[in-house]
N, C-alpha and C positions, 0 to 999 in steps of 0.2 A: 691195393690196400689203401683205403681212404682213412686218414687219421681224424677227419672231422673238421679240421681247421685248415685254412689256406694261408699259413704264415709265409713271409718272404724267405726264400731260400737262395743261398749263394751259388749253389751248383745246379745247373740246368741238365736236362736229359742229354742235350747235345754235348755238354762238357763231360758228362759221365761216359758217353760213348767214346769220346776222344781219349779220355784217361784210360779206359779199359782196353782200347785198341792198342795203346802203347805197350800194354802188358800181354798182348796176344789174344785178348778175349773179344770175340765178335758178338755184338748185341745190337738190336735195333732200338730206336728211341723210345718206343712204347715200353719195352721190357726194362730199359734203363730207368724210366720213370717209376715203374713198379718197384724196382730195386731201391731207388732213392726213397720212395715212400716208406718202405720197410725199414731202411736204415735210420731215417728220421724218427720213425715210431719207436724203434728199439733204443735209440739214443735218449729220447724223452723218458722212456720207461726206466732205463738205468739211472738217469739223473734223479727221477722222482723216488725210486726205491732206495737209493744210496745217500742222497744229500738233503732230502726234505723230510722234516719230522712232523 
């Protein structure tokens, strides 16, 4: 999922893989990148709907 902008993100795909591995979730970097894209998109959507008028 591409959100249309490439803002700087603090969590990389490799970081996400390492974090998820600690919780017992096995995922490759490509899928982790897709999950991060979705999470950033949802976070932006929630902020825009709830805090911007």
